[in-house]
C-alpha positions as CSV (number, residue, x, y, z in Angstrom):
1,M,2.0,12.0,40.3
2,A,2.7,13.0,36.5
3,G,0.3,12.0,34.1
4,S,1.0,10.0,31.0
5,G,0.9,13.6,29.0
6,L,3.2,15.3,31.4
7,R,5.6,12.1,30.9
8,L,5.5,12.5,27.2
9,A,6.2,16.2,27.6
10,A,9.3,15.3,29.6
11,C,10.4,12.7,27.1
12,L,9.9,15.0,24.1
13,V,12.0,18.0,26.3
14,A,14.7,15.7,27.3
15,G,15.2,14.8,23.6
16,Q,15.4,18.6,22.8
17,G,17.9,18.6,25.1
18,V,20.2,15.7,23.9
19,A,19.9,17.1,20.6
20,L,21.0,20.6,21.8
21,V,24.4,18.5,23.4
22,A,24.7,16.7,20.3
23,V,25.0,20.1,18.7
24,S,27.8,21.0,20.9
25,G,29.6,18.0,20.2
26,V,29.4,18.9,16.6
27,E,30.8,22.2,16.9
28,L,33.6,20.8,19.1
29,A,34.3,18.5,16.2
30,S,34.4,20.8,13.6
31,L,36.9,23.1,15.6
32,N,39.6,25.1,13.5
33,A,42.3,27.4,14.7
34,S,40.6,30.2,12.8
35,R,37.6,29.9,14.9
36,V,38.7,28.5,18.0
37,G,36.6,31.2,20.2
38,L,33.8,31.1,18.1
39,A,33.4,27.5,18.2
40,L,34.0,26.8,21.9
41,T,31.5,29.8,23.0
42,T,29.3,28.4,20.7
43,A,29.4,25.1,22.2
44,G,29.0,26.1,25.4
45,F,26.0,27.7,25.0
46,F,24.2,24.7,23.8
47,L,25.8,22.5,26.1
48,V,24.3,24.8,28.8
49,C,21.3,24.8,26.7
50,G,20.9,21.2,26.4
51,L,21.3,20.4,29.9
52,G,19.2,23.0,30.9
53,L,16.2,21.7,28.9
54,A,17.4,18.0,29.7
55,W,16.9,19.0,33.7
56,A,13.5,20.8,33.3
57,G,12.4,17.6,31.5
58,R,13.6,15.4,34.5
59,G,11.3,18.1,36.6
60,L,8.8,17.5,34.3
61,W,8.9,13.6,34.7
62,T,8.8,14.3,38.7
63,A,5.9,17.0,38.3
64,E,8.1,19.6,39.9
65,S,6.3,22.6,39.5
66,W,9.0,24.7,38.6
67,S,9.8,22.9,35.5
68,R,6.8,24.2,33.1
69,G,8.3,27.8,33.1
70,P,11.8,27.3,31.4
71,V,9.7,24.7,29.5
72,V,7.1,27.1,27.9
73,A,9.6,29.5,27.3
74,A,12.2,26.8,25.2
75,Q,9.3,26.1,23.0
76,L,8.6,29.6,22.4
77,L,12.0,30.0,21.3
78,V,11.7,26.8,19.6
79,L,8.6,28.2,17.3
80,G,10.8,31.3,16.4
81,V,13.7,28.8,15.1
82,A,11.0,27.2,13.3
83,W,9.9,30.3,11.7
84,S,13.2,31.4,10.6
85,T,14.1,28.0,9.0
86,R,11.0,28.3,7.0
87,S,13.2,28.3,3.6
88,L,13.7,24.2,4.7
89,P,9.9,23.1,5.1
90,W,10.3,19.9,6.4
91,L,12.7,21.2,9.5
92,A,10.2,24.1,10.1
93,L,7.3,21.7,10.4
94,L,9.1,19.3,12.6
95,L,10.5,22.3,15.2
96,A,6.7,23.8,15.2
97,A,5.0,20.5,15.6
98,W,7.4,19.3,18.3
99,A,7.0,22.8,19.9
100,V,3.1,22.9,19.6
101,L,2.8,19.1,21.0
102,V,5.0,20.3,24.2
103,L,3.2,23.5,24.7
104,V,-0.6,21.6,24.6
105,L,0.9,18.9,26.8
106,V,2.4,21.1,29.5
107,L,-0.5,23.6,29.3
108,R,-3.7,21.0,29.6
109,R,-5.5,21.2,32.7
110,S,-4.2,17.7,33.7
111,A,-0.5,18.7,33.8
112,T,-1.7,22.1,35.2
113,E,-3.3,20.0,38.3
114,A,0.0,17.8,38.4
115,L,2.6,20.5,38.7
116,G,0.5,22.1,41.1
117,E,0.3,19.7,43.6
């Protein structure tokens, strides 16, 4: 059974997934004739990534062992994005804090034991 830390991590990861799906929708809403291909591929990329993160969040919620790998990889990517947005300190700190919190929650001993059952 998943502990409360793992459940919190699942909610945070699912939130990231929802945010990426929303970014996909915003990209589609800004579609114009001069950049149809770019808008569609970008929206598709964010949609697939968002749905994948939401699925991994569900996996954390149900303590499925496969879910930790994609979540850790995604959080490392988010840390890279945070670094690249350091010209907007509030955004960089938000992204970095969110990613570090998820990493701490999924790499704790209790999460490891719950995912190993």
